[in-house]
N, C-alpha and C positions, 0 to 999 in steps of 0.2 A: 560457107555462110557464117563463119566465125572468124574474128580477127583479134589479135592481141596487139594493143597499142602500147608503145614503150617510149618514155621520155628518158633520154640519155644525156648526161652532162659530164664532160671530161672522162669519158669511158666508163662511167658508173650509171647503173639504172637508178633513176630517181623517181620514176612514176610508171604505173601501168594501169591498163583498163582492158577488160574483155568485152567485146561487142559481138552479139549474136543477131543475125538477121532472121526473122521469122515471117513466113508467108502468111498473109491475112486473107482468108477466103471471103471475108466480108467486103473486101475492096479489090476483087479481081486478082488476088494473089499479090497485090502490092505489099511489099514487106514493111514491117515495123522493126525497130531495133530495141534490144534489151541490153543494157550496160550493167556489168557486174564487176566487182572487185576493183573499184577505182581507188588506187593507193598512190599517195605522194609521200616521199620520205619526209617525216615530220621536221627534220632540220632544214628542209628546203621549201616549206610551205610559205605562202604569201609572197612568192617571187614570180608568179605567173605560170608556173609549170602546169598546174591543174587546169588553168584557163586554156593554155596551149593544147593540152591533151583533149579537152572537151571540144575545142575548135576543130581539131583534126577528126575527131569522132563525128562531129556534125557535118563536116565536109564529106566524109566517107558515106554517111547516111544520105546526104543530099545526092551524092553521085549514084546511089542505089535506089533513088526515088522512094525513100522510106516515108511513111505517113506520119510517124512519130518516133520519138526516142523515150524509152521508159527506163527507170532505175529505181531500186529500192535502197533505203538507207536505214540503219538501225535507229530506233526511236530516240535514243539518248545522244546521238551525234548532232547536236544542235548547230555547232560551228559548220559542219559539213552541209547541213540543210541550208544555212544562210549562203554558203558558197554556191550551192546548186540553184537557189533562187536568184542570186545575182547573175548566174549564167543563163537565166531565162526559164528554168524548170519551175513548174507550178506544183506545190506540195499539197494544195487544198482541193484539187479537182478530182482525184481518185484516191482510193484507199487500197493499200497493198495487204495481201495475206500470204503467209508462208506456212508450209507444212514440211517439217524436217523428216529425214529418213527414219529416225528413231520413233517417229509417231505413225509411220505407215502400218497398216494392218498386216499381220504376218500371213 
């Protein structure tokens, strides 16, 4: 239920993303996808690698009949937010919350 997507150019890894499929009992176990750690080598940004990566993720999710693709992005990463919005993600429809391990109750 988890896949690592890799963009490789000339034998070098230039981008990665981790995709996890999660069963959603609200929709008869139809999965939704959570995308984490989308990284494109800064020297190779604005060359379509991130778009190619997201297109492959979307095709993968479509092939698994996912109801949606979700991702989180750090608040200060405004350039990344613009990229995600250009790719069709909506940043104003939901609000994400994170609790890190160091904040777990002992």
